[in-house]
C-alpha positions in Angstrom: -10.9 -40.3 28.7 -14.3 -38.7 29.2 -14.9 -35.3 27.6 -14.8 -32.4 30.1 -17.1 -29.6 29.0 -15.5 -26.2 28.8 -16.5 -23.8 31.6 -18.6 -21.0 30.1 -16.7 -18.5 32.3 -13.5 -19.4 30.3 -15.1 -17.8 27.2 -15.9 -14.6 29.1 -12.7 -12.7 28.2 -13.2 -13.1 24.5 -16.9 -12.3 24.7 -16.3 -9.2 26.8 -13.6 -8.0 24.4 -16.0 -8.5 21.4 -18.7 -6.5 23.1 -16.3 -3.6 23.9 -15.1 -3.9 20.3 -18.7 -3.3 19.0 -18.9 0.0 21.0 -15.5 1.1 19.9 -16.3 0.3 16.3 -19.2 2.7 16.5 -16.9 5.4 18.0 -14.1 4.8 15.4 -16.5 4.8 12.5 -18.0 8.1 13.7 -14.6 9.7 14.0 -13.5 8.8 10.5 -16.8 9.0 8.6 -17.5 12.7 9.2 -14.6 13.8 6.9 -16.5 12.6 3.8 -19.5 14.9 4.5 -18.0 18.3 5.5 -19.0 20.2 2.3 -22.6 19.0 2.5 -22.8 19.9 6.2 -21.4 23.3 5.5 -24.1 24.0 3.0 -26.8 23.0 5.6 -25.3 25.3 8.2 -24.7 28.1 5.7 -20.9 28.3 6.3 -17.7 27.3 4.5 -16.3 23.8 4.8 -13.3 24.9 6.9 -15.6 26.3 9.5 -17.2 22.9 10.1 -13.8 21.7 11.4 -14.7 23.3 14.7 -17.1 20.4 15.2 -14.2 18.0 14.9 -12.0 20.0 17.2 -14.8 20.3 19.8 -15.2 16.5 19.8 -11.4 15.9 20.3 -11.2 18.5 23.0 -14.2 17.2 24.9 -12.8 13.7 24.6 -9.4 14.5 25.9 -10.8 16.5 28.8 -13.1 13.9 30.1 -11.0 10.8 29.6 -9.4 11.1 33.1 -12.8 10.8 34.8 -13.3 7.4 33.3 -11.3 5.5 35.9 -12.8 7.2 38.9 -16.4 6.9 37.6 -15.9 3.2 36.9 -14.6 2.7 40.5 -17.4 4.7 42.0 -20.4 3.5 40.0 -19.2 0.3 38.3 -17.6 -0.1 34.9 -20.6 -1.8 33.4 -23.0 1.0 34.4 -20.7 3.8 33.2 -19.9 2.0 29.9 -23.6 1.5 29.1 -24.3 5.1 30.0 -21.5 6.3 27.8 -22.9 4.4 24.9 -26.4 5.8 25.4 -25.0 9.4 25.7 -23.0 8.8 22.5 -26.0 7.5 20.6 -28.3 10.3 21.8 -25.8 12.9 21.0 -25.4 11.4 17.5 -29.1 11.8 16.9 -28.8 15.4 18.2 -26.0 16.0 15.6 -28.3 14.8 12.8 -31.1 17.2 14.0 -28.9 20.3 13.9 -29.6 23.1 11.5 -27.0 25.7 12.9 -23.3 25.3 13.4 -23.4 26.3 17.1 -26.0 23.5 17.7 -23.7 21.0 16.0 -20.7 22.1 18.1 -22.7 21.6 21.3 -23.9 18.2 20.2 -20.4 17.1 19.3 -19.1 18.2 22.7 -21.7 15.9 24.3 -20.8 13.1 21.9 -17.1 13.6 22.7 -17.9 13.2 26.4 -19.6 9.9 25.7 -16.8 8.7 23.5 -14.2 9.8 26.2 -15.8 7.6 28.8 -16.1 4.6 26.4 -12.4 4.5 25.8 -10.8 4.0 29.3 -13.8 2.3 30.8 -14.1 -0.2 27.9 -10.4 -1.1 28.4 -10.9 -1.4 32.1 -13.7 -3.9 31.5 -11.5 -6.0 29.2 -8.5 -5.9 31.6 -10.5 -6.9 34.6 -12.0 -9.9 32.8 -8.8 -11.1 31.1 -6.0 -13.0 32.9 -2.4 -12.8 31.7 -2.9 -15.7 29.4 -5.9 -14.0 27.7 -4.5 -10.4 27.6 -2.8 -10.7 24.2 -5.9 -12.2 22.4 -8.3 -9.8 24.1 -6.2 -6.7 23.2 -6.0 -7.9 19.6 -9.8 -8.2 19.5 -10.4 -4.6 20.7 -7.9 -3.3 18.2 -10.0 -4.5 15.3 -12.4 -1.5 15.3 -9.6 1.0 14.8 -8.5 -1.1 11.8 -11.9 -1.9 10.2 -13.7 1.5 10.7 -11.3 3.6 8.5 -11.6 1.0 5.7 -15.4 1.2 5.4 -15.9 4.8 6.6 -15.2 6.6 3.2 -17.5 4.2 1.3 -20.3 4.2 3.9 -20.1 7.9 4.5 -20.0 8.8 0.8 -22.9 6.5 0.0 -25.1 7.7 2.9 -24.3 11.4 2.2 -25.0 11.0 -1.6 -28.1 9.0 -1.4 -29.8 10.1 1.8 -28.0 13.1 3.3 -25.2 13.7 5.8 -27.6 13.3 8.7 -27.5 9.6 8.2 -23.8 9.3 9.1 -24.9 10.2 12.6 -28.3 8.3 12.6 -26.3 5.2 11.8 -25.0 5.3 15.4 -28.5 4.9 16.9 -29.0 1.2 16.1 -25.3 0.5 16.9 -25.8 2.2 20.3 -28.9 0.1 21.0 -27.2 -3.1 20.1 -24.1 -2.2 22.2 -26.1 -1.2 25.2 -28.1 -4.4 25.1 -25.0 -6.5 24.9 -23.3 -4.7 27.8 -26.4 -5.0 30.0 -26.8 -8.7 29.2 -23.2 -10.1 29.2 -20.8 -7.7 30.9 -20.2 -8.7 34.6 -21.3 -6.0 37.1 -18.0 -5.6 38.9 -17.1 -2.5 41.0 -14.6 -1.5 43.6 -15.9 -2.2 47.1 -14.2 1.0 48.5 -13.9 3.6 45.8 -11.6 6.5 46.3 -13.0 10.0 46.7 -12.9 12.4 43.7 -9.9 14.6 43.4 -11.7 17.7 42.5 -8.7 20.0 42.3 -6.9 17.5 40.1 -10.0 17.1 37.9 -10.2 20.8 37.2 -6.5 21.1 36.5 -6.3 18.2 34.1 -9.5 19.2 32.2 -8.2 22.7 31.8 -4.8 21.5 30.8 -6.0 19.0 28.2 -8.6 21.3 26.8 -6.2 24.2 26.2 -3.4 21.9 25.0 -5.4 19.9 22.5 -7.2 23.0 21.2 -4.0 24.9 20.8 -2.4 22.0 19.0 -5.4 21.5 16.7 -5.5 25.2 15.7 -1.8 25.9 15.6 -1.6 24.9 11.9 -3.9 27.8 11.0 -1.9 30.9 10.5 -4.7 33.3 11.4 -4.1 33.3 15.2 -0.8 31.6 15.8 0.0 33.9 18.8 -3.2 33.0 20.5 -2.8 29.3 19.9 0.8 29.4 21.2 -0.4 31.2 24.3 -3.2 28.6 24.9 -0.6 25.8 24.4 1.8 27.4 26.9 -0.9 27.9 29.5 -2.2 24.4 29.0 1.3 23.0 29.5 1.9 25.0 32.7 -1.5 23.9 34.1 -0.5 20.3 33.1 2.7 20.6 35.1 0.6 21.7 38.1 -1.8 18.8 37.6 1.2 16.3 37.6 2.5 17.9 40.8 -1.0 17.5 42.3 -1.2 13.9 41.3 2.1 13.1 42.9 1.2 14.7 46.2 -2.6 14.0 46.6 -3.7 11.1 48.9 -6.3 10.1 46.3 -5.3 11.5 42.9 -7.6 11.4 40.0 -4.8 9.8 37.9 -2.5 7.6 39.9 1.0 7.9 38.4 2.1 4.6 40.0 1.9 2.6 36.8 4.6 4.8 35.3 7.0 3.0 37.7 6.4 -0.1 35.6 9.1 -0.1 32.9 7.0 -1.7 30.2 4.1 0.7 30.8 6.3 3.8 30.8 8.1 2.7 27.6 4.9 1.9 25.6 2.8 4.7 26.9 5.0 7.7 27.8 8.3 7.4 25.9 9.0 5.1 22.9 5.4 4.0 22.2 4.1 7.6 22.3 6.6 8.7 19.7 5.6 5.8 17.4 1.9 6.5 17.9 2.5 10.2 17.1 4.2 9.3 13.8 1.7 6.7 12.8 -1.2 9.1 13.6 0.1 11.6 11.1 0.0 9.2 8.1 -3.8 8.9 7.6 -3.9 12.7 7.6 -0.9 13.2 5.2 -1.6 10.4 2.7 -5.0 11.4 1.3 -4.1 15.0 1.4 -0.9 14.3 -0.7 -2.8 12.2 -3.2 -5.4 14.9 -3.8 -3.4 18.1 -3.4 0.0 17.2 -4.8 -0.9 14.3 -7.1 -4.2 15.8 -8.3 -6.0 12.5 -7.9 -9.8 12.4 -7.5 -11.3 11.4 -4.1 -12.2 8.0 -5.6 -8.6 7.4 -6.9 -7.1 8.5 -3.6 -9.6 6.4 -1.7 -8.4 3.3 -3.5 -4.8 3.8 -2.3 -6.0 4.7 1.3 -8.1 1.5 1.1 -4.9 -0.6 0.4 -3.2 1.1 3.4 -6.0 0.0 5.8 -6.3 -3.4 4.2 -2.7 -4.0 5.2 -3.9 -3.4 8.8 -6.5 -6.1 8.5 -4.6 -8.8 6.6 -1.7 -9.0 9.1 -4.0 -9.1 12.1 -4.2 -12.9 12.1 -0.4 -13.4 12.4 0.4 -10.6 14.9 -0.4 -12.7 18.0 1.7 -15.7 16.9 4.5 -13.3 15.9 4.6 -11.8 19.4 4.4 -15.2 21.1 7.4 -16.5 19.0 9.7 -13.4 19.0 8.6 -11.5 22.1 7.7 -7.8 22.5 11.2 -6.4 22.4 12.3 -7.9 19.1 9.0 -7.2 17.4 8.6 -3.6 18.5 12.2 -2.8 17.6 12.3 -4.5 14.2 8.8 -3.7 13.2 9.2 -0.1 14.5 12.1 0.4 12.2 9.9 -0.9 9.4 7.2 1.5 10.4 9.7 4.4 10.1 11.0 3.3 6.7 7.5 2.7 5.3 6.3 6.2 6.4 9.4 7.8 5.0 8.9 5.9 1.7 5.6 7.8 1.0 7.7 11.0 0.6 9.8 9.3 -2.1 6.8 8.6 -4.3 5.2 11.1 -6.7 2.3 11.3 -9.2 4.4 9.4 -11.9 5.0 6.4 -9.6 3.1 3.3 -10.8 0.1 2.2 -8.9 1.6 -1.2 -8.1 4.6 0.5 -6.3 2.4 2.9 -4.5 0.1 0.0 -3.4 3.0 -2.0 -2.1 4.3 0.9 0.0 0.8 1.6 1.3 0.2 -2.1 2.1 3.5 -2.4 3.9 2.8 0.8 5.9 -0.6 -0.7 7.0 0.9 -4.0 7.9 3.6 -2.5 10.1 1.1 -0.1 11.7 -1.1 -2.9 12.8 1.7 -5.0 14.3 3.1 -2.0 16.2 -0.2 -0.9 17.5 -1.2 -4.3 18.8 2.3 -4.8 20.4 2.4 -1.4 22.1 -1.2 -1.7 23.3 -0.7 -5.1 24.8 2.7 -4.4 26.3 1.3 -1.4 28.1 -0.7 -3.6 30.5 1.4 -6.7 30.4 2.9 -6.0 33.9 0.2 -3.9 35.4 -1.4 -5.4 38.5 -5.2 -5.6 39.0 -5.3 -2.7 41.5 -3.6 -0.3 39.0 -5.4 -1.3 35.8 -8.1 1.5 36.1 -5.4 4.2 36.5 -3.3 2.7 33.8 -6.2 2.6 31.4 -7.1 6.2 32.1 -3.5 7.4 31.6 -3.1 5.3 28.5 -6.3 6.6 26.9 -5.3 10.2 27.7 -1.8 9.8 26.2 -3.3 8.1 23.1 -5.6 11.1 22.5 -2.8 13.5 23.0 -0.4 11.7 20.6 -3.1 11.5 17.9 -3.8 15.2 18.2 -0.1 16.1 18.3 0.7 13.8 15.3 -1.9 15.5 13.1 -1.0 19.0 14.4 2.7 18.5 13.9 2.2 17.2 10.4 0.0 20.2 9.5 2.6 22.6 11.0 5.4 21.1 8.9 3.3 21.4 5.8 2.5 25.0 6.6 6.2 25.9 7.3 7.5 24.0 4.3 5.0 25.6 1.9 5.2 29.1 3.2 2.5 31.8 2.9 1.9 31.4 -0.8 -1.7 30.7 -1.7 -0.9 27.8 -4.0 -1.5 24.1 -3.8 0.8 22.0 -1.6 3.7 20.4 -3.5 5.2 17.0 -3.3 8.3 18.5 -1.7 6.1 19.7 1.2 4.8 16.3 1.8 8.2 14.6 1.4 9.5 16.7 4.3 6.5 15.9 6.5 6.8 12.2 5.8 10.5 12.2 6.4 10.2 13.9 9.8 7.3 11.5 10.8 9.5 8.6 9.8 12.4 10.0 11.9 10.1 10.3 14.9 9.0 6.7 14.5 12.6 5.6 14.2 13.5 7.3 17.5 10.6 5.5 19.2 11.7 2.2 17.8 15.3 2.7 19.0 14.1 3.6 22.4 12.5 0.1 22.6 16.1 -1.2 23.0 15.9 -0.3 26.6 13.2 -3.0 27.2 14.3 -6.3 28.8 14.6 -9.2 26.4 11.8 -11.0 28.3 9.6 -7.9 28.6 5.9 -9.0 28.9 6.8 -12.7 28.9 3.8 -13.6 31.1 1.5 -12.4 28.3 3.3 -13.9 25.3 4.9 -16.9 26.9 8.2 -16.0 25.1 11.4 -16.3 27.1 14.6 -15.7 25.1 17.2 -18.4 25.5 20.2 -17.2 27.5 23.7 -17.5 26.2 25.0 -21.0 26.5 21.6 -22.4 27.4 20.7 -25.7 25.8 17.1 -26.1 24.8 15.3 -28.9 26.5 13.9 -31.8 24.5 10.4 -33.0 24.9 
């Protein structure tokens, strides 16, 4: 039988996903690498290290506020053009961050950088979804999940080395060549698809959702600081009320900025709004709590703590090769329930450890937590779009990215609040008991999310995984 050459277009979904992954790697690396350089940056700006956190908050707030515009911009100007522009903006803003000598300059540069990052998230996912059929969706989603797994592993080492040898500015200058490579790949290989009849911009909805997300995320991020709790609660309350108004607007508008129609799809609602959101919230708290516990309660050095955190993220990487076959064999419902329970148990297990626990035991728990985290993230991220039709993918991607940002901020804020309440006003180091409570509550939240996955149909997302559970009394066919 003559060999039939493979159509180059059949390789497009994987190539497109890898290109998007390059850009997302730059973004994820930047998000995690900055934590290693806060003291050095503070000295440059002439402020204390805590004050530099406003640069992190500014980035998160800008990102959350502008994510909703990604879907409309991609429809109006084309996803390829918007994605390339977002990478350029992110890269230029990174160079701007490196050039800053005052804290206010740094905050402004981080806002611009956050806007670029915000557009990269939903638009990059839109590009992947539009170029992947049902049979390619699981593999493509797995590829674009890699940046979130690899970046945290190398960020502490790269950030520490660059800051120690060359100065903190280089953690931002590193983005310049990555942005150049990413932009060149996008322009060369990403198809220039766009909607032939883009919807008009919902200006009222845009203003409402930007105000709602800005106030809500900022209020959540600052709520753990006891200096202005009243103001933070007020911001959070106002943001919530404006958010309710935005939802009402989206339900009634003829051309809403965020179309809520994807929420009528059970798999999307479960993985994005309900069960999946609870699990993401709990998982997002762990990278915040773990290094803090190791250094504050266990009195480990940053290097010793980094070794344990490295094991945690290595678990994310090692299991990646078996996640896709696992989902194909067992299906979304079984994996997300069983692995979700394992996520809850592994998170709660961190609170049962202490400074006297042997390194081998700590490493096993950290590795298990990383493994379950990776499987759950890949499953939730893929299931979100398993049953979304082509016409709703832009809106679904925007909503997914927005909820992802909110759950991350809420997870960290909630963990910080629990630590603050458990420890009390005493100006003493945090104790193991404080962290045990925070990990226990995080595990309980993850468990609630896993149990909510029971509501999924046994064959949920079967067009993506190819898994169809055998019905009772059904005899398997022989081949």
